[in-house]
C-alpha angles and dihedrals in degrees: 000000000000113000128218115239110279094017120129114251111234114229138170098218146358087260090061088052090055092050091049091056090048092054098040096052124171114289088251089060096252125136123254118240119193115244104172137001138198130193127204132179111234106182107268093009146047122238116213118190116193125190109202136185125211110244090214109042102013095237114151133213137172121229124195119207128186118205112195120214114252115265124251109305093007124119129219117242109300095204132049092236095047113116108189125357092188133079090238114117115243117270092196104056130027129231095268092048091053090047090052091051091049091052091047092055092045093051095048091058091082090055095053123089106191116080091222091054092051093049092048089050090050089049091052091047091052092047092052093048090048088054089053091050091057091069092067116094128197108300096014107134092166132030111297115236089244089062096058111071103174142042087246093056093045090052094050093048090049092048095053108025093162093056094049095044121111090242093051091050092046090051091054092051092048089059091056131079115263116270090244092061094046091051090052090058090049097043101092092053092043090055092048092049093046090056092049091049092051093050090052090047087061090062107031129067123195093011125117090260088063089044092054093046093051092048093051090047093239 
């Protein structure tokens, strides 16, 4: 949902933060690159403040994210690349933004050479499309108004109603490998990366490594 200036952006994972920064690029069109980070306990959540610099124009901004603890019986993300292990729709990006991310990762597959990179891009595409699907309620054939947060998103959904229909989204997912199979391909790299993250968490305090470690309960 749209956030007021200065409000923390609610997310389900560090990966969701990354996608938020991808979608909400610098006004010049450049990508944000994190420069410094701070982590703060906030009761039932963790607050993660990221200062980023634009790779194109050098402008800086500070983003504040809030990662709520999982509910009773729920588990935090089990993989570095996992976005949202719950059935709750995103409160950081709307339906159209998730669809655009999914299409981005699908389109980049043809430009990748390594089979693992292609599988990872397909995994990210499927995750983003599944996030979009969470916005549809019972009886919603098209995007419900609550899932479109900006004039730009409403215009895109109106221009391509078939693409943003529940049936169109379901058809895209049906043509993709199941998430379980995609995670199997990605598992060896995930384990290696998790080990490296935990080693860094032993040495760093207040960085995202420590943030990830605390969230995972390690």
